[in-house]
C-alpha positions as CSV (number, residue, x, y, z in Angstrom):
1,M,7.5,-7.0,-1.9
2,T,4.8,-6.7,0.7
3,A,1.2,-6.2,5.3
4,D,-1.4,-5.0,7.2
5,V,0.4,-3.8,7.3
6,E,-1.8,-5.4,8.6
7,A,0.9,-7.5,8.7
8,D,0.6,-6.1,6.3
9,E,2.7,-8.1,5.0
10,N,3.4,-9.7,2.8
11,Q,3.3,-6.9,2.8
12,L,6.3,-7.8,3.0
13,M,6.4,-11.1,2.1
14,A,4.9,-11.4,4.9
15,E,1.7,-12.1,3.9
16,D,3.1,-14.8,2.5
17,V,0.7,-16.8,4.0
18,L,-1.8,-18.1,5.6
19,V,-5.3,-19.0,5.1
20,P,-6.2,-22.5,6.0
21,H,-6.6,-24.9,3.2
22,K,-10.3,-25.3,3.9
23,E,-10.8,-21.5,3.8
24,G,-9.0,-21.4,0.5
25,E,-11.3,-23.9,-1.0
26,E,-14.4,-22.1,0.3
27,L,-13.2,-18.9,-1.3
28,E,-12.7,-20.7,-4.6
29,K,-16.2,-22.2,-4.5
30,K,-17.7,-18.8,-3.7
31,A,-15.9,-17.3,-6.7
32,V,-17.3,-20.0,-9.0
33,K,-20.8,-19.6,-7.6
34,E,-20.7,-15.9,-8.5
35,V,-20.1,-16.8,-12.1
36,D,-22.7,-19.6,-12.2
37,D,-25.4,-17.4,-10.7
38,D,-25.6,-15.2,-13.7
39,D,-28.0,-16.7,-16.3
40,E,-28.2,-13.7,-18.6
41,A,-26.6,-14.4,-21.9
42,K,-26.4,-10.8,-23.0
43,P,-23.8,-8.1,-22.8
44,K,-23.8,-5.8,-19.8
45,T,-21.4,-3.4,-18.1
46,V,-19.4,-4.9,-15.4
47,E,-20.6,-3.8,-12.0
48,K,-18.6,-3.3,-8.9
49,S,-18.4,-6.1,-6.4
50,S,-20.5,-5.6,-3.2
51,S,-18.6,-8.2,-1.2
52,Y,-15.8,-5.9,-0.3
53,K,-16.3,-2.8,1.8
54,E,-13.8,-1.0,4.0
55,E,-15.0,-0.1,7.5
56,S,-16.4,3.4,7.8
57,N,-14.4,6.2,9.3
58,F,-17.4,8.5,9.7
59,L,-18.2,9.2,13.3
60,S,-21.9,8.8,12.6
61,D,-21.3,5.2,11.5
62,L,-19.3,4.2,14.6
63,K,-20.9,2.3,17.4
64,E,-21.3,4.0,20.8
65,F,-18.4,2.1,22.4
66,E,-16.2,2.9,19.4
67,R,-16.9,6.6,19.6
68,K,-16.2,6.5,23.4
69,A,-12.9,4.7,22.8
70,L,-11.9,7.2,20.2
71,N,-12.6,10.1,22.5
72,E,-10.6,8.5,25.3
73,L,-7.7,7.9,23.0
74,K,-7.8,11.5,21.8
75,S,-7.8,12.7,25.4
76,K,-4.7,10.5,26.3
77,L,-2.9,11.6,23.2
78,E,-3.6,15.3,23.7
79,E,-2.3,15.0,27.3
80,A,0.8,13.1,26.2
81,I,1.7,15.6,23.5
82,L,1.1,18.7,25.6
83,G,2.9,17.1,28.6
84,N,5.8,16.1,26.4
85,N,5.4,12.5,27.4
86,L,4.8,10.9,24.0
87,Y,8.4,9.8,23.4
88,E,10.8,8.1,25.6
89,K,13.3,10.3,27.3
90,A,16.5,10.2,25.3
91,E,19.4,8.7,27.2
92,E,22.0,10.3,24.9
93,P,22.2,14.1,24.7
94,K,20.4,15.6,21.8
95,K,22.2,17.5,19.1
96,G,23.8,20.5,20.6
97,E,23.4,19.2,24.2
98,K,26.6,17.2,24.1
99,A,28.8,20.3,23.5
100,V,27.0,22.1,26.2
101,N,27.4,19.3,28.7
102,E,31.1,19.0,27.9
103,N,31.7,22.7,28.6
104,A,29.4,22.7,31.7
105,Q,32.3,22.2,34.1
106,E,34.4,24.8,32.4
107,V,31.5,27.3,32.5
108,K,31.0,26.6,36.2
109,E,34.6,27.2,36.9
110,K,34.7,30.5,35.0
111,T,31.5,31.6,36.8
112,E,33.1,30.8,40.2
113,T,36.2,32.6,39.3
114,Y,34.2,35.6,38.1
115,E,32.2,35.7,41.4
116,K,35.4,35.7,43.4
117,E,36.9,38.5,41.4
118,K,33.7,40.4,41.8
119,E,33.9,40.1,45.6
120,E,37.5,41.4,45.6
121,E,36.6,44.2,43.3
122,S,33.6,45.1,45.5
123,K,36.0,45.7,48.4
124,E,38.0,48.1,46.4
125,T,35.1,50.1,45.1
126,D,34.7,51.8,48.4
127,E,38.1,53.5,48.1
128,K,37.8,54.4,44.3
129,P,36.6,57.8,43.0
130,P,33.0,58.0,41.8
131,Q,34.0,58.2,38.1
132,E,36.2,55.1,38.4
133,E,33.6,53.3,40.4
134,E,31.0,53.9,37.6
135,E,33.4,52.6,35.0
136,E,34.1,49.5,37.0
137,E,30.4,48.8,37.4
138,T,29.8,49.1,33.7
139,K,32.6,46.6,33.0
140,A,31.2,44.2,35.6
141,E,27.8,44.3,34.0
142,E,29.2,43.5,30.6
143,K,31.3,40.7,32.0
144,E,28.3,39.3,33.9
145,K,26.3,39.4,30.7
146,E,29.0,37.5,28.9
147,G,29.1,34.9,31.6
148,D,25.4,34.4,31.3
149,D,25.8,33.6,27.6
150,Q,28.2,30.8,28.5
151,K,25.9,29.2,31.1
152,P,24.3,25.8,30.1
153,V,21.1,26.2,28.2
154,D,17.9,24.7,29.2
155,C,17.7,21.5,27.1
156,E,14.2,20.5,28.2
157,L,12.0,19.7,25.2
158,V,9.1,21.9,24.2
159,F,6.1,20.0,23.2
160,D,5.5,19.7,19.4
161,K,2.1,20.7,18.3
162,E,3.0,19.7,14.8
163,I,3.8,16.0,15.5
164,S,2.2,13.9,12.8
165,L,2.0,10.4,11.5
166,W,1.8,9.5,7.8
167,G,1.4,13.2,7.1
168,V,-1.6,13.6,9.4
169,P,-1.3,15.9,12.5
170,L,-1.9,14.0,15.7
171,L,-2.7,16.7,18.2
172,P,-6.5,16.2,18.5
173,S,-7.2,19.9,19.4
174,N,-5.7,20.9,16.0
175,G,-8.9,19.5,14.5
176,A,-7.2,17.9,11.5
177,E,-9.6,15.9,9.3
178,G,-7.5,12.8,9.2
179,T,-6.6,12.5,12.9
180,D,-9.6,10.4,13.7
181,V,-9.0,8.1,10.7
182,V,-5.4,7.4,11.8
183,L,-6.4,6.8,15.5
184,L,-9.2,4.5,14.5
185,K,-6.6,2.3,12.7
186,F,-4.8,1.7,16.0
187,L,-8.0,1.2,17.9
188,R,-9.2,-1.4,15.4
189,A,-5.9,-3.2,15.5
190,R,-6.3,-3.5,19.3
191,E,-10.1,-4.2,19.3
192,F,-10.8,-0.7,20.7
193,K,-8.9,-1.3,23.8
194,V,-7.8,2.3,24.5
195,N,-4.7,1.6,26.6
196,E,-3.3,-1.0,24.2
197,A,-4.0,1.2,21.2
198,F,-2.3,4.1,22.9
199,E,0.8,2.0,23.7
200,M,0.9,0.7,20.1
201,L,0.8,4.3,18.8
202,K,3.6,5.4,21.1
203,K,5.8,2.5,20.1
204,T,5.1,3.2,16.4
205,L,6.1,6.8,16.8
206,Q,9.2,5.9,18.8
207,W,10.2,3.3,16.2
208,R,9.8,5.9,13.4
209,K,12.0,8.3,15.4
210,D,14.7,5.8,16.3
211,S,14.7,4.4,12.7
212,N,14.5,7.7,11.0
213,I,11.6,6.6,9.0
214,D,10.5,10.1,8.1
215,S,13.5,10.5,5.8
216,I,13.4,7.0,4.4
217,L,11.9,8.2,1.1
218,D,15.2,10.0,0.3
219,E,17.3,6.8,0.7
220,E,18.4,4.8,-2.3
221,F,18.2,1.0,-2.5
222,D,19.2,-1.7,-4.9
223,V,17.3,-1.3,-8.2
224,D,17.0,-5.1,-8.4
225,L,14.4,-5.0,-5.7
226,S,12.1,-2.8,-7.8
227,S,10.9,-6.0,-9.6
228,A,10.0,-7.6,-6.3
229,A,7.2,-5.1,-5.4
230,Y,5.7,-2.1,-7.0
231,L,2.5,0.0,-7.1
232,N,0.2,-0.3,-10.1
233,G,-3.3,1.0,-10.4
234,V,-6.3,1.1,-8.0
235,D,-9.1,-1.3,-7.1
236,R,-12.8,-0.8,-7.4
237,Q,-12.9,1.4,-4.3
238,G,-9.8,3.5,-5.2
239,H,-7.4,1.6,-3.0
240,P,-3.8,1.7,-4.4
241,L,-2.6,-1.7,-5.6
242,C,0.7,-3.1,-4.5
243,Y,2.0,-6.2,-6.3
244,N,4.5,-8.4,-4.5
245,I,6.3,-10.7,-6.9
246,F,8.0,-13.5,-5.0
247,G,9.1,-15.4,-8.1
248,V,12.0,-12.9,-8.6
249,F,13.8,-14.6,-5.7
250,E,13.9,-17.8,-7.7
251,N,17.2,-16.3,-8.9
252,E,19.7,-17.6,-6.5
253,E,22.0,-14.6,-6.9
254,L,19.3,-12.1,-6.1
255,Y,18.0,-14.3,-3.2
256,Q,21.4,-14.4,-1.5
257,K,21.9,-10.7,-2.2
258,T,18.6,-10.0,-0.5
259,F,18.4,-12.6,2.3
260,G,21.9,-14.1,2.7
261,T,22.8,-12.4,5.9
262,Q,21.0,-10.5,8.8
263,E,22.5,-7.3,7.5
264,K,21.1,-7.9,4.0
265,R,17.7,-8.9,5.5
266,S,17.7,-5.7,7.5
267,H,18.4,-3.8,4.3
268,F,15.5,-5.6,2.6
269,L,13.1,-4.8,5.4
270,R,14.0,-1.1,5.3
271,W,13.5,-1.1,1.5
272,R,10.1,-2.6,2.1
273,C,9.3,0.1,4.7
274,Q,10.2,2.7,2.0
275,L,7.7,1.1,-0.4
276,M,5.1,1.2,2.3
277,E,5.8,4.9,2.9
278,K,5.5,5.5,-0.9
279,S,2.2,3.7,-0.9
280,I,0.9,5.7,2.0
281,E,1.5,8.9,-0.1
282,N,-1.3,7.7,-2.3
283,L,-3.8,7.3,0.5
284,D,-6.6,9.7,1.5
285,F,-6.8,9.9,5.3
286,K,-10.3,11.4,5.4
287,P,-13.6,9.9,6.3
288,G,-14.8,8.2,3.1
289,G,-11.4,8.3,1.5
290,A,-9.3,5.3,0.5
291,S,-7.1,5.1,3.5
292,S,-5.7,1.6,3.0
293,L,-4.0,-0.5,0.3
294,L,-4.8,-3.7,-1.5
295,H,-1.9,-6.2,-1.8
296,I,-1.6,-8.8,-4.5
297,N,1.1,-11.4,-3.6
298,D,2.1,-13.5,-6.6
299,L,3.7,-16.8,-5.3
300,K,4.4,-18.2,-8.8
301,N,7.9,-19.7,-8.8
302,S,8.4,-18.4,-5.3
303,P,11.1,-20.1,-3.2
304,G,9.5,-22.7,-0.9
305,P,9.4,-22.8,2.9
306,S,12.6,-24.8,2.9
307,K,14.5,-21.6,2.4
308,K,15.6,-20.7,5.9
309,E,16.6,-17.1,5.1
310,L,13.2,-16.4,3.6
311,R,11.4,-17.8,6.6
312,I,13.4,-15.5,8.9
313,A,12.8,-12.4,6.7
314,T,9.1,-13.3,6.6
315,K,8.8,-13.4,10.3
316,Q,10.6,-10.2,10.7
317,A,8.4,-8.6,8.1
318,V,5.3,-9.8,9.8
319,G,6.2,-8.2,13.1
320,L,7.6,-5.0,11.7
321,L,4.6,-4.2,9.5
322,Q,1.9,-5.5,11.7
323,D,3.2,-3.4,14.6
324,N,3.9,-0.2,12.9
325,Y,1.4,0.0,10.0
326,P,-1.9,-1.2,11.4
327,E,-5.0,-1.4,9.3
328,L,-3.2,0.0,6.2
329,V,-4.0,-3.1,4.0
330,A,-7.6,-3.7,3.3
331,K,-7.0,-7.1,1.6
332,N,-4.1,-9.4,1.0
333,I,-4.7,-11.5,-2.0
334,F,-2.4,-14.4,-2.7
335,I,-2.4,-15.7,-6.3
336,N,-0.8,-18.6,-8.0
337,V,-0.7,-20.3,-4.6
338,P,1.4,-23.5,-4.7
339,F,0.7,-26.6,-2.7
340,W,3.3,-25.8,0.0
341,Y,1.6,-22.5,0.7
342,Y,-0.7,-24.0,3.3
343,A,2.3,-25.4,5.2
344,L,3.2,-21.8,6.1
345,N,0.0,-21.6,8.1
346,A,1.4,-23.4,11.1
347,L,4.6,-21.3,10.8
348,L,3.1,-17.8,10.7
349,S,-0.3,-18.1,12.3
350,P,1.0,-17.5,15.8
351,F,2.5,-14.2,14.7
352,L,-0.7,-12.8,13.1
353,T,-3.8,-11.4,14.7
354,Q,-7.1,-12.9,13.7
355,R,-8.1,-9.6,12.2
356,T,-5.1,-9.7,9.9
357,K,-5.8,-13.3,8.9
358,S,-9.4,-12.4,8.1
359,K,-8.2,-10.1,5.3
360,F,-6.4,-12.9,3.4
361,V,-7.8,-14.2,0.2
362,V,-6.1,-17.1,-1.8
363,A,-6.4,-18.2,-5.4
364,R,-4.8,-21.1,-7.1
365,P,-3.5,-20.6,-10.7
366,A,-6.8,-21.5,-12.4
367,K,-8.7,-18.9,-10.3
368,V,-6.4,-15.9,-10.5
369,T,-8.4,-13.7,-12.9
370,E,-11.7,-14.6,-11.4
371,T,-10.6,-13.8,-7.9
372,L,-8.9,-10.5,-8.8
373,L,-12.1,-9.4,-10.7
374,K,-14.0,-9.5,-7.4
375,Y,-11.9,-6.5,-6.2
376,I,-10.2,-4.9,-9.2
377,P,-11.8,-3.8,-12.5
378,A,-10.5,-5.6,-15.6
379,E,-9.0,-2.4,-17.0
380,E,-6.8,-2.2,-13.9
381,I,-5.6,-5.8,-13.9
382,P,-2.3,-6.4,-15.7
383,V,-2.6,-8.6,-18.8
384,Q,-0.4,-11.3,-17.2
385,Y,-3.2,-11.8,-14.7
386,G,-6.0,-11.9,-17.3
387,G,-6.9,-8.2,-17.3
388,F,-6.7,-5.5,-19.9
389,K,-4.0,-3.2,-18.4
390,R,-0.9,-3.0,-20.6
391,E,2.2,-1.1,-19.9
392,N,2.5,2.1,-21.8
393,D,-0.8,1.4,-23.6
394,T,-1.3,3.8,-26.5
395,E,-4.9,2.6,-27.3
396,F,-6.9,2.7,-24.1
397,F,-5.7,5.5,-21.8
398,S,-8.7,5.4,-19.5
399,S,-12.1,3.7,-18.9
400,E,-13.6,6.4,-21.1
401,D,-11.8,4.9,-24.1
402,G,-13.9,1.8,-23.9
403,A,-16.1,0.6,-20.9
404,V,-15.6,-3.1,-20.1
405,S,-18.7,-5.2,-20.7
406,E,-19.4,-8.8,-19.8
407,L,-21.3,-11.6,-21.5
408,I,-22.3,-15.0,-20.1
409,I,-22.2,-17.9,-22.5
410,K,-24.1,-21.0,-21.5
411,A,-22.6,-24.5,-21.9
412,G,-22.8,-25.7,-25.5
413,S,-23.9,-22.4,-27.0
414,T,-22.4,-19.7,-29.1
415,E,-22.5,-15.9,-28.7
416,A,-21.3,-13.1,-30.9
417,I,-20.0,-9.6,-30.1
418,E,-20.5,-7.0,-32.9
419,I,-18.5,-3.9,-33.3
420,L,-20.1,-1.6,-35.9
421,A,-18.1,0.3,-38.5
422,P,-20.6,2.3,-40.6
423,E,-18.0,4.6,-42.0
424,V,-15.1,3.8,-44.3
425,D,-11.5,4.1,-43.2
426,T,-12.3,3.4,-39.5
427,T,-9.9,1.7,-37.2
428,L,-11.4,-0.7,-34.6
429,V,-9.5,-1.8,-31.5
430,W,-10.8,-4.4,-29.1
431,D,-9.7,-6.4,-26.0
432,I,-11.4,-9.7,-25.1
433,T,-10.9,-12.5,-22.6
434,V,-12.8,-15.5,-21.5
435,L,-12.4,-16.7,-17.9
436,G,-10.9,-20.1,-18.2
437,W,-11.2,-20.0,-22.0
438,E,-11.7,-23.6,-23.4
439,V,-13.8,-22.1,-26.2
440,N,-13.6,-21.8,-30.0
441,Y,-12.9,-18.3,-31.0
442,K,-12.7,-16.4,-34.3
443,E,-12.8,-12.8,-35.6
444,E,-14.4,-11.7,-38.9
445,F,-15.3,-8.5,-40.7
446,V,-18.7,-8.7,-42.3
447,P,-19.4,-6.0,-45.0
448,S,-22.8,-4.2,-45.0
449,D,-23.0,-4.9,-48.7
450,E,-24.3,-8.5,-49.0
451,V,-22.4,-9.1,-52.3
452,S,-19.1,-8.3,-50.6
453,Y,-17.0,-11.0,-49.1
454,T,-16.5,-11.6,-45.4
455,I,-12.9,-11.0,-44.3
456,I,-11.3,-13.3,-41.8
457,V,-9.5,-11.2,-39.2
458,Q,-8.4,-14.1,-37.0
459,K,-8.9,-17.7,-38.1
460,G,-11.1,-19.8,-35.8
461,K,-9.2,-21.8,-33.2
462,K,-9.6,-23.5,-29.9
463,M,-8.4,-21.3,-27.0
464,G,-6.9,-23.2,-24.1
465,A,-7.4,-22.5,-20.4
466,N,-4.1,-20.7,-20.2
467,E,-4.7,-18.2,-22.9
468,G,-4.3,-14.5,-22.1
469,P,-6.4,-11.6,-23.1
470,V,-6.6,-10.9,-26.9
471,R,-6.1,-7.5,-28.4
472,N,-6.6,-6.9,-32.1
473,T,-7.3,-4.1,-34.6
474,F,-8.9,-3.8,-38.0
475,R,-9.2,-1.0,-40.5
476,N,-12.1,-1.2,-42.9
477,N,-12.3,-0.1,-46.5
478,E,-16.1,-0.4,-46.7
479,P,-19.0,-0.1,-44.2
480,G,-19.7,-3.2,-42.1
481,K,-18.9,-4.7,-38.7
482,V,-16.4,-6.8,-36.9
483,V,-17.9,-10.0,-35.4
484,L,-16.2,-11.8,-32.5
485,S,-17.6,-15.3,-32.2
486,I,-17.2,-17.4,-29.0
487,E,-18.4,-21.0,-29.0
488,N,-18.5,-22.5,-25.5
489,V,-17.6,-26.2,-25.9
490,S,-17.2,-26.8,-22.2
491,S,-19.8,-28.1,-19.8
492,K,-19.8,-24.9,-17.7
493,K,-20.9,-21.4,-18.3
494,K,-18.3,-19.0,-19.4
495,K,-17.9,-15.3,-18.6
496,V,-16.6,-13.1,-21.4
497,L,-15.1,-9.6,-20.7
498,Y,-14.5,-7.2,-23.6
499,R,-14.1,-3.6,-24.6
500,Y,-13.6,-1.8,-27.9
501,K,-13.4,1.6,-29.5
502,T,-13.6,2.9,-33.0
503,K,-11.8,5.9,-34.5
504,K,-11.3,7.5,-37.9
505,S,-7.9,6.2,-39.1
506,S,-6.8,9.6,-40.1
507,S,-7.0,10.7,-36.4
508,F,-4.8,7.9,-35.1
């Protein structure tokens, strides 16, 4: 389900929360204002939002104190790796050491016995013939060599120049392109306090080692959890999108199976870490690359805060992801937020950093599509959230199949979208949605020949506020055009998003 990780949680469910009620209202008002500010009632290509920009990882863009902190952290990290001081000294013997230690006493005893025998033999050598003495010396050398092989080996660790995090080498002197990007995440999570960032990094590496996180991708988890969180598409800046669907836990059987006991909650948290690791595989840890995720947390039908087990799992998730995956979530968007959502503010705020909370965006049911469009292009937003992305779509495979355009319709006015079909036997496909709908909508085919009859593709009807995107197709038998008519009967402007493509029917 899903954190900055930046608490990245919900990242883990975690995110489950928090943005004061007042802040949520301000975000909604801001979203509405963006729609009202556009007075142009003509089609235009949807432009990327400029309100969302990830912090730069280019050294030239860093402030002086930030560059200084980065250099200090790199120096401390280099020293720790080369000095073999990055990890805690293991209390238990490493693999292979236990057997050596168990035999240490036996080896010592054999060695002492050998030395005594050697002394006795040395006394006898003075009386032995030269040839016999030479044979004895040869045997002694062989025996001594055999004894050396049985002596305890030096178990001291050799520093690992290849130590890495999220696939990025950490030894600064290696000069890996992504090292600075990773280190900056820890520095930003600790407000560029070098010592605190270094300790955070050490604890993260130790946690990964102790929890065997580097092999977590090979583990298998309950398939039922796959519906609770999944990756799907990218935002306007290329950040992978992770959807956390809390409503699946409305099912009591799945809820108890996931959160019923501490053991089950631990299993859930490990599964969530695996999803985080899968998400990270899609990141680009290079200056200018998309090195963080965008989380969409759908709270529709989510169990409320009265569920004790869920509260416990949420707290655990917050700590786990916030501590070990810093700055890996650029935004945490909460949609379909119910009234009880704000009650979680008091519960989780003390466990979240201000930086983490600043990345939260909330949207009530009526503002879901409008809010998501600020960060995600319509073609990447699933249809259930008002976008055009359909599972296993056979019509629009990419943005090249039909760029999304937008049209603003003033209150009380009507606009038409025309899709030309100058050739016979052409198939036209289109997607269209109106934010908030509450309009009259119809589809017609108008022949070029004035004596021909107009064909009704979809009879005119009023579309309610909860309508989803419309997809339709039409195959023409004569030249003409498809006309999509939208009458805005509301007292507010409406934003229309649409795309289409035409293709000879024989080629479909």
